[in-house]
C-alpha positions in Angstrom: 36.1 104.1 -5.7 32.5 103.1 -5.2 32.6 100.2 -7.7 35.4 98.3 -5.9 33.8 98.9 -2.5 30.5 97.5 -3.9 32.3 94.4 -5.3 34.1 93.8 -2.0 30.8 94.2 0.0 29.1 91.6 -2.3 32.0 89.2 -2.0 31.9 89.5 1.8 28.2 88.9 1.9 28.5 85.8 -0.2 31.3 84.5 2.0 29.2 85.1 5.1 26.3 83.2 3.4 28.5 80.2 2.5 29.9 80.1 6.0 26.4 80.3 7.5 25.2 77.4 5.3 28.3 75.4 6.2 27.7 75.9 9.9 24.0 75.0 9.5 24.9 71.8 7.6 27.4 70.9 10.3 25.0 71.6 13.1 22.3 69.6 11.3 24.7 66.7 10.8 25.6 66.7 14.5 21.9 67.0 15.5 20.9 64.0 13.3 23.9 62.0 14.4 23.2 62.6 18.1 19.7 61.2 17.8 20.2 58.6 15.1 23.7 57.2 15.4 24.2 53.9 17.1 27.4 52.0 17.0 25.6 48.7 17.1 23.0 49.6 14.4 23.6 48.5 10.8 22.2 49.6 7.5 19.1 47.5 7.7 18.3 48.9 11.1 18.5 52.4 9.6 16.1 51.4 6.8 13.7 49.9 9.3 13.8 53.0 11.4 13.1 55.2 8.2 10.1 53.2 7.1 8.7 52.7 10.6 5.9 55.3 10.0 4.7 53.4 7.0 4.8 50.2 9.0 2.6 51.8 11.6 0.1 52.8 9.0 0.1 49.2 7.6 -0.5 47.8 11.1 -3.5 50.2 11.6 -5.0 49.2 8.2 -4.5 45.5 8.9 -6.3 45.7 12.3 -9.3 47.4 10.7 -9.2 45.2 7.5 -9.0 41.9 9.3 -12.6 41.8 10.6 -13.9 42.8 7.2 -11.9 40.0 5.5 -13.2 37.4 8.0 -16.8 38.5 7.2 -16.0 38.3 3.5 -14.7 34.7 3.8 -17.9 33.8 5.7 -20.2 35.4 3.2 -18.4 33.9 0.1 -18.4 30.5 1.7 -22.1 30.8 2.6 -22.9 31.9 -1.0 -21.1 28.9 -2.5 -23.0 26.5 -0.2 -26.3 28.2 -1.1 -25.8 27.9 -4.8 -24.7 24.3 -4.3 -27.9 23.4 -2.5 -30.3 25.3 -4.7 -28.8 24.7 -8.1 -26.3 21.9 -8.3 -27.8 19.2 -6.0 -31.2 19.3 -7.8 -29.5 18.8 -11.1 -27.5 15.9 -9.8 -30.6 14.5 -8.1 -32.5 14.3 -11.4 -29.6 12.5 -13.0 -28.9 9.9 -10.3 -30.2 9.7 -6.7 -27.2 7.5 -5.7 -24.8 10.1 -6.9 -26.8 12.8 -5.1 -26.4 10.8 -1.9 -22.7 10.5 -2.4 -22.4 14.2 -3.1 -24.3 14.9 0.1 -22.0 12.8 2.2 -18.7 14.0 0.7 -19.8 17.6 0.4 -20.9 17.8 4.0 -17.6 16.1 5.2 -15.7 18.9 3.4 -18.0 21.6 4.7 -17.7 20.4 8.3 -13.9 20.3 8.1 -13.7 23.8 6.5 -16.0 25.4 9.0 -14.3 23.7 12.0 -10.7 24.4 11.0 -11.5 28.0 10.0 -13.2 28.7 13.4 -10.2 27.1 15.3 -7.7 29.0 13.2 -9.4 32.4 13.5 -10.7 32.3 17.1 -8.2 30.1 19.0 -5.2 31.7 20.7 -1.9 31.0 18.8 0.1 31.1 22.0 2.4 33.6 23.7 5.4 33.3 26.1 4.2 32.6 29.6 5.0 35.2 32.3 6.7 34.3 35.5 8.4 31.0 34.5 11.9 30.0 33.4 12.5 28.8 29.8 15.4 28.8 27.3 16.0 32.4 26.1 17.4 33.1 22.7 16.9 36.8 22.9 15.0 39.7 24.2 12.0 41.2 22.4 12.7 44.9 21.9 9.0 45.7 21.6 7.8 43.8 24.7 11.2 44.2 26.5 10.8 40.6 27.7 12.6 37.3 27.2 11.8 35.5 24.0 11.9 31.7 23.7 13.1 29.9 20.5 11.0 30.4 17.3 8.9 33.1 19.0 8.5 36.5 17.2 6.7 39.7 17.9 3.6 40.5 15.9 3.2 44.2 15.3 -0.5 43.9 14.5 -1.4 41.8 17.6 1.2 43.7 19.7 2.6 40.7 21.5 5.1 37.9 21.0 3.7 34.7 19.4 5.0 31.2 20.0 6.4 29.6 16.8 5.0 32.5 14.8 4.5 31.8 11.1 2.9 35.0 9.9 -0.1 37.3 10.6 -2.9 36.3 8.4 -5.5 39.0 7.7 -8.0 36.4 6.4 -8.3 35.0 9.9 -7.6 38.3 11.6 -5.0 36.6 13.8 -1.5 35.3 13.9 -0.7 31.8 12.8 1.3 30.3 15.7 1.9 27.2 17.7 -1.7 26.3 18.7 -3.5 27.2 15.4 -0.9 26.3 12.8 -2.4 22.9 12.3 -5.9 24.3 11.8 -4.6 27.0 9.4 -2.9 24.4 7.2 -5.9 22.0 7.2 -8.3 24.8 6.5 -6.2 25.7 3.4 -6.2 22.0 2.3 -9.9 21.4 2.8 -10.9 24.7 1.3 -8.8 23.9 -1.7 -10.4 20.5 -2.0 -13.8 22.0 -1.6 -13.3 24.6 -4.3 -12.0 22.0 -6.7 -14.9 19.7 -5.9 -17.6 22.3 -6.4 -16.0 23.5 -9.6 -15.9 20.0 -11.0 -19.6 19.4 -10.0 -20.7 22.7 -11.4 -18.8 22.5 -14.7 -20.8 19.7 -16.4 -24.1 21.2 -15.2 -23.2 24.6 -16.6 -22.0 23.1 -19.9 -25.1 21.0 -20.3 -27.3 24.0 -19.8 -25.2 26.3 -21.8 -25.2 24.2 -25.0 -28.8 22.8 -24.7 -30.7 25.8 -23.4 -33.5 26.7 -25.8 -33.8 30.4 -25.6 -36.8 30.6 -27.9 -38.9 28.4 -25.6 -39.0 30.8 -22.7 -41.5 30.4 -19.9 -42.5 32.9 -17.3 -41.1 31.9 -13.9 -44.3 32.9 -12.1 -46.4 30.4 -14.2 -44.4 27.4 -13.2 -45.4 25.4 -10.1 -44.2 22.1 -8.7 -46.7 20.0 -10.6 -45.8 21.6 -14.0 -42.2 21.1 -13.2 -42.5 17.4 -12.4 -44.9 16.7 -15.3 -42.8 18.4 -17.9 -42.0 16.4 -21.0 -38.6 18.0 -21.5 -35.7 17.1 -19.1 -36.0 18.6 -15.7 -32.5 20.1 -16.1 -33.7 22.4 -18.8 -36.6 23.6 -16.6 -34.2 24.0 -13.7 -32.2 26.5 -15.7 -35.1 28.2 -17.4 -34.2 31.4 -15.5 -31.2 33.5 -16.3 -30.6 34.2 -12.6 -29.9 30.6 -11.9 -27.7 30.4 -15.0 -25.7 33.3 -13.6 -25.5 31.8 -10.2 -23.9 28.6 -11.5 -21.5 30.7 -13.6 -20.6 32.7 -10.4 -20.0 29.4 -8.6 -17.6 28.2 -11.3 -15.7 31.4 -11.5 -15.4 32.0 -7.8 -14.3 28.4 -6.9 -11.9 28.2 -9.8 -10.2 31.5 -8.9 -10.0 30.7 -5.2 -8.6 27.2 -6.1 -5.9 28.7 -8.3 -4.7 31.2 -5.6 -5.2 28.9 -2.7 -3.5 26.1 -4.4 -0.2 28.1 -4.6 -0.6 29.2 -1.0 -1.3 25.6 0.2 1.6 24.1 -1.7 3.9 26.7 -0.2 2.8 26.1 3.4 2.9 22.3 2.9 6.4 22.6 1.6 7.4 24.7 4.6 5.8 22.2 7.0 7.7 19.4 5.4 11.0 21.3 6.2 9.7 22.4 9.7 10.1 26.0 8.8 7.9 29.0 9.3 7.6 31.9 6.9 9.8 34.0 9.1 12.4 31.3 9.6 12.7 30.8 5.8 14.3 34.3 5.5 16.4 33.8 8.6 17.7 30.4 7.4 18.4 31.8 3.9 20.4 34.6 5.4 22.3 32.2 7.7 23.1 29.8 4.9 24.5 32.7 2.8 26.7 33.9 5.6 27.9 30.4 6.4 28.6 29.7 2.8 30.8 32.8 2.6 32.9 31.2 5.4 33.1 27.8 3.6 30.6 26.1 5.9 27.1 24.5 5.4 24.1 25.6 7.3 21.3 23.2 8.2 17.9 24.0 9.8 18.3 22.5 13.3 14.5 21.8 13.5 14.4 19.7 10.3 13.8 16.1 11.5 12.9 14.7 8.1 9.8 15.4 6.1 7.7 12.6 7.7 8.4 13.7 11.3 8.0 17.3 10.2 4.6 16.8 8.8 3.4 14.7 11.7 4.6 17.5 14.1 2.8 20.1 12.0 -0.4 18.1 12.1 0.0 17.4 15.8 -0.1 13.6 15.3 3.4 13.0 16.5 2.2 11.8 19.9 1.3 8.2 20.8 -2.3 7.3 20.2 -2.9 9.9 17.5 -3.5 8.9 13.9 -4.0 10.5 10.5 -7.5 9.0 10.1 -8.8 10.2 13.4 -7.1 13.6 13.9 -6.7 14.8 10.4 -9.5 13.4 8.3 -11.9 14.2 11.1 -12.2 17.4 13.1 -9.9 17.3 16.1 -8.6 19.8 18.6 -5.6 17.8 19.7 -2.9 20.2 20.9 0.7 20.1 19.8 3.2 18.1 21.8 5.6 21.0 22.2 4.9 23.6 24.8 6.4 26.3 22.6 9.4 26.8 24.9 11.6 24.0 23.5 11.5 21.9 20.3 13.2 18.7 19.2 16.3 19.4 17.1 19.0 17.6 15.2 21.7 19.2 17.3 23.5 17.2 19.9 23.5 18.5 23.5 26.6 18.6 25.7 25.3 15.7 27.7 24.9 13.6 24.5 28.4 14.3 23.4 29.8 13.4 26.9 27.8 10.2 26.8 29.1 9.2 23.4 32.7 10.0 24.4 32.3 7.9 27.6 31.0 4.9 25.5 34.0 5.1 23.2 
């Protein structure tokens, strides 16, 4: 009698446990559904909500890392300029003074443009929607809970909406938007040209020294003065690279500028391509998704802001206004603002008034 009673008791306890777990699971499902369910939310919104803590960590890291990256850019640029002045220009000077003069003019033109456009890109305001005025609204920012004009997006790092936002660049510790997009693109172009230029100048100097350096004829650096240097029978270039430190400095110059030119070349080509299509980095993903959805319906999607590559590039470089030229406002430092106010942009779409006017003409 005891054995069946024990078996029945165990079965009852197991049944109670299963029922308890079922109730707990149901209550947990109801609890999660009550706090997470939204009829208007889709799968991507759920994924965004799930990874939101990681996004917050990334925003905090980007805010702290941005200032360090700006300092790193300034230090690396200053080091390249220092090596160019102390090692490369003297070598070019002893070969040809006319070439040295040309390098001084061309190098300083690149340097002025690099410094100017980096300063404007990093320290100028990219632009944000104005408060207290009416403008065309395409949506409401759920972070700012405020009207959002066309092509404006919210930056989680800067914690505000940015006009014609392209992306948040940690190397300038700021957003690339309407008012600094031109300076960002030109900084990339001039920095790429500067890196290629310095690498081309440093390469023959380094090769000449590397293959002709007489390591057996070593002279103490402390025993060389200016008169000995100028009165030396051997070429001055050999005396210039008598020290291993200078040799390593030129090697550092070549490696750094070549690596930066390789990476920056891909980035610059990508942004010039986007500028020729009048797209931002964010709009690229939006337009791709729109084109895919329209293709599924048998329709073709076209970027409404694409005015043709010539007009697009002129708009990106802020030379689409009368009186502005490529020679004055691109090849030389210029702070000319964009024509658009960031609230409306020229499009290829026809307005209702244009359609009515065309119909009336017909």
